[in-house]
C-alpha positions as CSV (number, residue, x, y, z in Angstrom):
1,M,42.0,21.0,-6.1
2,E,41.9,17.7,-7.8
3,N,45.4,17.0,-6.6
4,T,44.4,17.9,-3.0
5,V,41.5,15.5,-3.1
6,T,43.8,12.8,-4.4
7,I,46.3,13.3,-1.6
8,K,43.6,13.2,1.0
9,A,42.2,10.1,-0.5
10,H,45.6,8.4,-0.5
11,K,46.2,9.5,3.1
12,M,42.8,8.0,4.1
13,L,43.6,4.8,2.3
14,F,46.9,4.6,4.2
15,F,45.4,5.1,7.6
16,N,42.4,2.8,6.9
17,T,44.7,0.0,5.7
18,L,47.1,0.5,8.7
19,A,44.3,0.5,11.2
20,F,42.7,-2.5,9.6
21,T,46.0,-4.4,9.7
22,V,46.4,-3.6,13.4
23,C,42.8,-4.7,14.0
24,F,43.2,-8.0,12.1
25,A,46.4,-8.8,14.1
26,V,44.4,-8.3,17.3
27,W,41.5,-10.3,15.9
28,M,43.8,-13.3,15.4
29,L,45.4,-13.1,18.9
30,N,43.6,-16.1,20.4
31,G,45.1,-18.4,17.8
32,V,48.5,-18.0,19.3
33,L,47.6,-17.2,22.9
34,V,45.2,-20.2,23.4
35,A,47.7,-22.6,21.9
36,F,50.4,-21.3,24.3
37,L,48.1,-21.6,27.3
38,V,47.1,-25.2,26.5
39,D,50.6,-26.3,25.4
40,N,52.0,-25.1,28.7
41,D,49.2,-26.7,30.8
42,I,48.2,-23.3,32.1
43,Y,44.6,-24.3,31.3
44,K,43.2,-27.8,30.6
45,W,41.1,-27.0,27.5
46,G,40.3,-29.7,25.0
47,P,39.8,-29.4,21.3
48,V,36.2,-28.3,21.6
49,E,37.0,-25.5,24.1
50,I,39.9,-24.4,21.9
51,G,37.6,-24.3,18.9
52,W,35.2,-22.1,20.8
53,L,37.9,-19.7,22.0
54,L,39.3,-19.4,18.5
55,G,35.8,-18.7,17.1
56,I,34.3,-16.4,19.6
57,P,36.2,-13.2,18.6
58,I,35.3,-14.0,15.0
59,L,31.7,-14.2,15.9
60,S,31.4,-10.8,17.5
61,G,33.5,-9.3,14.7
62,S,31.1,-10.7,12.1
63,I,27.6,-10.3,13.5
64,F,28.2,-6.6,14.2
65,R,29.6,-5.7,10.8
66,L,26.3,-4.6,9.4
67,P,25.3,-2.2,12.2
68,I,28.8,-0.8,12.5
69,G,28.8,-0.2,8.7
70,M,25.5,1.6,9.0
71,L,27.0,3.8,11.8
72,T,29.9,4.6,9.5
73,D,27.5,5.8,6.8
74,K,25.7,7.9,9.4
75,Y,28.5,9.5,11.3
76,G,31.6,9.0,9.1
77,G,34.6,6.6,9.3
78,K,36.9,8.8,11.4
79,W,34.8,8.7,14.5
80,V,33.5,5.2,14.2
81,F,37.0,3.7,13.4
82,G,38.8,5.8,16.0
83,L,36.4,5.0,18.8
84,L,36.2,1.3,17.8
85,L,40.0,1.1,18.3
86,L,39.9,2.8,21.7
87,V,36.8,0.9,23.0
88,C,38.1,-2.6,22.0
89,A,41.4,-1.9,23.9
90,I,39.5,-2.1,27.2
91,P,38.3,-5.8,27.1
92,L,41.6,-6.7,25.5
93,F,43.4,-5.2,28.4
94,L,41.0,-7.0,30.9
95,L,41.8,-10.3,29.1
96,S,45.0,-10.3,31.0
97,Y,43.2,-10.6,34.3
98,V,40.9,-13.6,33.5
99,T,41.3,-16.9,35.4
100,G,39.2,-19.4,33.4
101,F,37.2,-20.3,30.3
102,A,34.2,-18.2,30.9
103,G,36.1,-15.0,31.5
104,F,38.4,-15.7,28.6
105,A,35.4,-16.3,26.3
106,F,33.5,-13.1,27.4
107,M,36.5,-10.8,27.0
108,S,37.3,-12.5,23.6
109,F,33.7,-11.7,22.5
110,C,34.1,-8.1,23.5
111,Y,37.5,-7.4,22.0
112,G,36.5,-9.4,18.9
113,L,34.5,-6.3,17.8
114,V,37.8,-5.2,16.1
115,G,36.7,-7.5,13.3
116,T,34.0,-5.0,12.3
117,S,36.9,-2.8,11.2
118,F,36.5,-4.4,7.8
119,A,33.0,-2.9,7.3
120,V,34.2,0.5,8.6
121,G,37.3,0.5,6.4
122,I,35.4,-0.5,3.3
123,A,32.9,2.3,3.7
124,N,35.6,4.8,4.8
125,T,37.8,4.0,1.8
126,S,35.2,3.8,-0.9
127,V,33.8,7.2,0.0
128,W,37.1,8.9,-1.0
129,Y,37.5,7.4,-4.5
130,P,35.5,7.4,-7.7
131,N,33.9,4.2,-9.0
132,N,36.6,3.4,-11.5
133,K,39.2,3.2,-8.7
134,Q,37.2,1.1,-6.3
135,G,38.5,-2.3,-7.2
136,L,42.2,-1.5,-6.8
137,V,41.8,0.6,-3.6
138,L,39.6,-1.9,-1.9
139,G,42.1,-4.6,-2.8
140,I,44.8,-2.6,-1.2
141,F,42.7,-2.0,1.9
142,G,41.8,-5.7,2.0
143,A,45.6,-6.5,2.1
144,G,45.3,-5.6,5.8
145,N,44.3,-9.3,6.2
146,A,48.1,-9.8,6.4
147,G,47.8,-8.6,10.0
148,A,47.1,-12.2,10.8
149,A,50.7,-13.0,9.8
150,I,52.0,-10.3,12.2
151,T,50.4,-12.1,15.1
152,T,51.3,-15.7,14.0
153,L,54.9,-14.6,13.3
154,L,55.6,-12.2,16.2
155,A,53.3,-13.2,19.1
156,P,55.0,-16.6,19.8
157,T,58.4,-14.8,20.0
158,L,56.9,-12.2,22.3
159,L,55.4,-14.9,24.6
160,K,58.8,-16.7,24.8
161,S,60.5,-13.4,25.7
162,L,57.8,-12.3,28.2
163,T,57.8,-15.6,30.0
164,N,61.6,-15.9,30.0
165,N,61.6,-19.1,27.9
166,G,58.6,-20.5,29.8
167,T,60.0,-20.2,33.3
168,E,57.6,-17.3,34.3
169,L,54.4,-18.5,32.6
170,E,52.1,-16.0,34.3
171,N,53.8,-13.2,32.3
172,W,51.6,-14.3,29.3
173,R,49.2,-11.7,30.7
174,L,51.5,-9.0,29.4
175,L,50.8,-9.9,25.8
176,P,47.1,-8.8,25.8
177,Q,48.2,-5.6,27.4
178,I,50.8,-4.9,24.7
179,Y,48.1,-5.6,22.0
180,A,45.7,-3.3,23.9
181,A,48.3,-0.5,23.9
182,S,48.7,-0.9,20.1
183,L,45.0,-0.3,19.7
184,V,45.1,2.8,21.8
185,L,48.0,4.2,19.9
186,M,46.4,3.4,16.6
187,G,43.1,5.0,17.7
188,I,44.8,8.2,18.8
189,L,46.8,8.5,15.5
190,F,43.6,7.8,13.6
191,L,41.6,10.5,15.4
192,L,44.5,13.0,15.1
193,F,45.5,12.6,11.4
194,T,42.4,11.5,9.5
195,E,39.4,13.5,8.1
196,N,35.7,12.7,8.3
197,K,33.6,12.2,5.2
198,K,30.1,10.7,4.9
199,P,28.6,9.3,1.8
200,A,25.7,11.0,0.0
201,Q,22.5,9.9,1.7
202,T,19.7,8.3,-0.2
203,I,16.4,7.9,1.7
204,K,15.3,4.3,1.7
205,T,13.1,2.2,3.9
206,I,14.7,-0.6,5.8
207,G,12.6,-3.0,3.7
208,A,13.9,-1.5,0.5
209,M,17.5,-1.6,1.7
210,L,17.2,-5.3,2.6
211,S,15.2,-6.4,-0.4
212,P,18.3,-7.6,-2.4
213,L,18.8,-10.3,0.3
214,R,15.9,-12.2,-1.2
215,N,18.1,-12.9,-4.2
216,I,19.7,-16.4,-4.0
217,R,22.9,-15.0,-5.6
218,V,23.6,-13.1,-2.4
219,W,23.7,-16.4,-0.4
220,R,25.8,-18.1,-3.1
221,F,28.3,-15.3,-2.9
222,G,28.1,-15.6,0.8
223,L,28.9,-19.3,0.8
224,M,31.9,-18.8,-1.4
225,Y,33.1,-16.0,0.9
226,F,32.5,-18.4,3.8
227,L,35.1,-20.6,2.2
228,V,37.7,-18.2,0.9
229,F,37.6,-15.7,3.8
230,G,35.9,-17.5,6.7
231,C,38.1,-20.6,6.3
232,F,41.2,-18.3,5.8
233,V,40.4,-16.7,9.2
234,A,39.8,-20.0,10.8
235,F,43.1,-21.6,9.6
236,S,45.1,-18.5,10.5
237,Q,44.5,-19.6,14.0
238,W,43.8,-23.4,13.7
239,L,47.1,-24.1,11.9
240,I,49.1,-23.2,15.1
241,P,47.8,-26.0,17.3
242,Y,47.7,-28.2,14.1
243,F,51.5,-27.8,13.5
244,I,52.2,-28.2,17.2
245,N,50.2,-31.5,17.6
246,V,50.9,-33.1,14.3
247,Y,54.5,-32.2,13.8
248,A,55.7,-31.6,17.4
249,V,57.2,-28.3,16.6
250,S,57.6,-25.3,19.0
251,L,55.0,-22.5,19.2
252,I,57.4,-20.2,17.4
253,T,58.0,-22.6,14.6
254,A,54.2,-23.2,14.3
255,G,53.6,-19.5,14.2
256,L,56.2,-19.1,11.4
257,F,54.5,-21.8,9.3
258,A,51.1,-20.3,10.0
259,S,52.3,-16.9,8.8
260,L,53.4,-18.5,5.5
261,F,49.7,-19.2,5.0
262,S,48.2,-15.9,6.2
263,F,50.6,-13.3,5.0
264,P,50.6,-14.1,1.2
265,S,46.8,-14.6,1.3
266,G,46.3,-11.1,2.6
267,I,48.7,-9.4,0.2
268,I,47.5,-11.3,-2.8
269,R,44.1,-9.7,-2.6
270,I,45.5,-6.8,-4.6
271,L,46.6,-9.2,-7.4
272,G,43.2,-10.9,-7.2
273,G,41.4,-7.7,-7.8
274,W,43.5,-7.0,-10.9
275,M,43.1,-10.5,-12.2
276,S,39.3,-10.3,-11.8
277,D,39.3,-7.0,-13.7
278,K,41.3,-8.4,-16.5
279,F,40.0,-12.0,-16.9
280,G,36.6,-11.8,-15.3
281,A,35.6,-12.8,-11.8
282,R,33.7,-15.9,-13.0
283,K,36.9,-17.4,-14.6
284,I,38.9,-16.6,-11.5
285,L,36.4,-18.2,-9.1
286,Y,36.2,-21.3,-11.3
287,S,40.0,-21.7,-10.9
288,V,39.9,-20.8,-7.2
289,L,37.2,-23.4,-6.3
290,G,38.8,-26.1,-8.5
291,L,42.2,-25.6,-6.9
292,S,40.6,-25.6,-3.4
293,V,39.0,-29.0,-4.2
294,F,42.3,-30.4,-5.5
295,I,44.6,-29.1,-2.7
296,S,42.2,-30.0,0.1
297,L,41.9,-33.5,-1.4
298,L,45.7,-33.9,-1.1
299,L,45.7,-32.6,2.5
300,V,43.0,-35.1,3.6
301,I,45.5,-38.0,3.9
302,P,46.7,-38.0,7.6
303,K,50.1,-38.6,8.9
304,M,49.8,-42.3,9.8
305,E,51.2,-45.7,10.2
306,M,49.0,-48.7,9.2
307,V,49.7,-52.4,9.8
308,S,47.7,-55.0,7.8
309,P,47.9,-58.7,7.2
310,G,50.3,-59.4,4.3
311,K,51.2,-62.3,2.0
312,G,52.2,-65.4,4.1
313,I,54.1,-68.5,3.3
314,M,52.4,-71.9,3.0
315,A,53.9,-75.4,2.9
316,L,54.1,-76.8,-0.6
317,K,53.9,-80.4,0.7
318,K,53.6,-82.2,4.0
319,G,56.7,-83.0,6.1
320,T,58.7,-82.2,9.3
321,I,60.1,-78.8,10.3
322,T,63.9,-79.4,10.4
323,F,64.8,-75.8,11.0
324,A,62.9,-72.6,11.9
325,S,64.2,-69.0,12.4
326,D,63.1,-65.4,11.6
327,S,64.8,-65.7,8.2
328,L,64.4,-69.3,7.1
329,I,62.1,-72.3,7.6
330,K,63.0,-75.8,6.3
331,V,60.4,-78.6,5.8
332,D,62.6,-81.7,5.4
333,E,65.1,-80.4,2.8
334,L,62.8,-77.8,1.2
335,E,63.7,-74.2,2.2
336,Y,61.4,-71.2,2.6
337,K,63.0,-67.8,2.9
338,L,61.3,-65.2,5.2
339,N,61.3,-61.5,4.8
340,Q,62.5,-59.6,7.9
341,K,61.3,-56.3,9.3
342,K,63.5,-53.4,8.2
343,Q,65.3,-51.5,10.9
344,H,63.7,-48.3,9.4
345,F,60.5,-49.2,11.2
346,N,62.1,-49.9,14.5
347,S,62.6,-46.2,15.2
348,E,60.8,-43.0,14.4
349,N,60.2,-42.8,10.7
350,S,62.2,-40.2,8.9
351,Q,60.5,-36.9,8.6
352,S,62.1,-36.5,5.1
353,D,59.9,-39.2,3.6
354,I,57.6,-37.7,1.0
355,L,55.8,-40.6,-0.4
356,P,54.3,-43.5,1.7
357,V,56.9,-46.1,2.7
358,K,55.9,-49.8,2.6
359,D,57.5,-52.8,4.4
360,N,56.6,-56.5,4.3
361,W,57.9,-59.2,6.7
362,H,57.0,-62.7,7.9
363,I,56.4,-64.0,11.4
364,P,57.1,-67.8,11.9
365,L,54.2,-69.9,13.1
366,V,56.0,-73.2,13.4
367,K,59.0,-74.5,15.3
368,T,61.5,-77.3,14.8
369,G,60.0,-80.8,15.0
370,D,56.5,-79.8,14.1
371,Q,54.6,-81.9,11.5
372,V,52.9,-79.9,8.7
373,I,50.6,-80.7,5.9
374,A,50.4,-79.2,2.4
375,K,48.9,-75.7,2.3
376,Q,49.5,-75.2,6.0
377,L,50.6,-71.6,6.9
378,L,54.2,-71.6,8.0
379,A,54.7,-67.9,8.5
380,K,52.1,-65.2,8.5
381,G,52.8,-62.0,6.5
382,E,52.5,-58.4,7.8
383,T,52.5,-55.2,5.8
384,R,53.2,-51.8,7.3
385,I,52.6,-48.5,5.4
386,S,54.0,-45.3,6.9
387,F,53.0,-41.9,5.6
388,Q,54.8,-38.9,7.2
389,A,52.8,-36.1,5.5
390,N,56.1,-34.3,5.1
391,I,56.0,-31.0,6.9
392,M,57.6,-29.0,4.1
393,I,55.2,-30.5,1.5
394,F,52.3,-29.8,3.8
395,A,53.4,-26.2,4.5
396,F,53.8,-25.7,0.7
397,L,50.3,-26.9,-0.1
398,V,48.9,-24.7,2.7
399,L,50.8,-21.8,1.3
400,I,49.3,-22.3,-2.2
401,L,45.8,-22.8,-0.7
402,G,46.2,-19.5,1.2
403,I,47.2,-17.7,-2.0
404,V,44.3,-19.3,-3.9
405,W,41.8,-18.2,-1.3
406,G,43.3,-14.7,-1.2
407,I,42.6,-14.3,-4.9
408,G,39.2,-15.7,-4.4
409,K,38.4,-13.1,-1.8
410,S,38.8,-10.3,-4.3
411,A,37.0,-12.3,-7.0
412,V,33.9,-12.7,-4.8
413,Y,33.7,-9.0,-4.1
414,K,34.4,-8.1,-7.8
415,H,31.3,-10.2,-8.6
416,I,28.9,-8.2,-6.4
417,P,28.7,-4.9,-8.3
418,D,28.2,-6.8,-11.6
419,Y,24.8,-8.0,-10.2
420,F,24.0,-5.5,-7.5
421,P,25.5,-2.1,-8.7
422,N,23.2,0.0,-6.5
423,E,23.2,-2.3,-3.4
424,M,26.9,-2.8,-2.8
425,G,26.5,-1.8,0.8
426,V,23.9,-4.2,2.0
427,V,24.9,-7.1,-0.3
428,G,28.6,-6.6,0.4
429,G,27.8,-6.3,4.1
430,M,25.8,-9.5,4.2
431,V,28.4,-11.4,2.2
432,G,31.1,-10.1,4.6
433,L,29.0,-11.1,7.5
434,I,28.5,-14.7,6.2
435,G,32.2,-14.9,5.5
436,G,33.1,-13.7,8.9
437,L,30.8,-16.2,10.5
438,G,32.8,-18.9,8.7
439,G,35.8,-17.8,10.8
440,F,33.7,-18.3,13.9
441,V,32.0,-21.6,12.9
442,C,34.9,-23.4,11.4
443,P,37.2,-23.7,14.4
444,I,34.3,-25.0,16.4
445,I,33.5,-27.5,13.6
446,F,37.2,-28.5,13.4
447,G,37.2,-29.1,17.2
448,Y,34.2,-31.4,17.1
449,L,35.5,-33.2,14.1
450,L,38.9,-33.8,15.8
451,E,37.1,-34.9,19.0
452,G,34.9,-37.3,17.1
453,T,37.4,-38.8,14.6
454,G,40.7,-38.3,16.3
455,L,42.1,-37.1,13.0
456,W,43.6,-33.7,12.6
457,T,43.0,-33.9,8.9
458,S,39.3,-34.1,9.5
459,C,39.3,-30.3,9.0
460,W,40.5,-30.8,5.4
461,M,37.7,-33.2,4.9
462,F,35.3,-30.5,5.8
463,I,37.1,-28.0,3.4
464,L,37.0,-30.6,0.6
465,A,33.2,-31.0,1.0
466,L,32.6,-27.2,1.2
467,S,34.8,-26.6,-1.9
468,V,32.9,-29.2,-3.8
469,L,29.6,-27.7,-2.8
470,C,30.6,-24.2,-3.8
471,L,31.9,-25.4,-7.2
472,W,28.8,-27.4,-7.8
473,W,26.4,-24.5,-6.9
474,M,28.3,-22.0,-9.0
475,N,28.4,-24.3,-12.0
476,K,24.7,-25.1,-11.6
477,A,23.8,-21.4,-11.4
478,I,25.9,-20.5,-14.4
479,H,24.3,-23.2,-16.6
480,K,20.9,-22.0,-15.4
481,D,21.6,-18.4,-16.4
482,E,22.9,-19.5,-19.8
483,A,19.8,-21.6,-20.4
484,V,17.6,-18.6,-19.6
485,H,19.5,-16.3,-22.0
């Protein structure tokens, strides 16, 4: 009998994880699709509108997590998960018929409900396993976040094929239909091959159920999950237009680089759960937040070229200019050699540059026959500093940050039962909701920051500030606890 239960549990873990992976791939669709539509001038959406369209599905998938989770407890995960898959396929299919921003935003909000699959899957997985197995199995289930990589990796190639290399652009409408079909197929499989099980019910008033939310720890955990999960969701989409605009790569290449961020971050949750069990969630979170500060600080520096006044050449004594060129000035018989601009700066700077490249040159201010006095400026200096923000270095740092955040996701949820062992549902639901809202809010913030500053790296400035805030708050809370005890 024990073996039968174990087989059923593993079967449910498999289907929950598979369904969550499909849902997460759908949840991230706008990241690729909106970038394609804007890049091909199908719609004239600016950074702010792009931010809203990336964030809207995340909003609906976040704010409905708590009620969907409650429905799962009441009716069981089989019916809630199966129907969720089938219902969300409808607005996703209708997305292929929209003709403007409003329609796109509305259908995105409706199909974004697939994001609530996290709450359904958490409840429908934990109910099949004993407490001493929860950490590992929830980590395995959470690896469904890697569904983001499926979309960023495959959707650009699908769009290229469907539109015949961009010659039949209206065929982009087939992509939402394909994704809708995947939801229908997954929903049918889920209803056919899974079993229903509801948790043991404990009668509590709504006030009693929500009472843990008055504890400040819940909101601290929520802020950390806002960073490690919400920002992960945001960048899973935002990195595609980022790579296209900053590095002028194709949509397919941008999707490949974005998948390098999202895929490891999803899979690494399993390792994050194990590390939190072995070393303690507190130590892991310290490392995660510290690395988030360090890496985002490195990413803040934009790809740029800066020109500034440099060291000029002044006459040592008065006299007459007897010769003047771009490389030499003579005052009587006294020679002054001028630095010339390197040819390196006369064309597009090499993308292989890793460190900033500096050049100094002089521009003559006098001509032959001019009379000059001592200390007069003969040639002004100019300095140009070029920083390419090498794409491979950037992609590597983003990859590491994704892995760090993936570990952090497990560490945050490992923390919760240590402080709220009997309120995992409501606390975990609220923390998940706050984290999901991060996925909604961040692309919008990124859009406004880009619009206001003109810098794509302004998003990393926001991440740096948020990482510092999380680390400061955690450190302050720990010192306060230690002082009390």
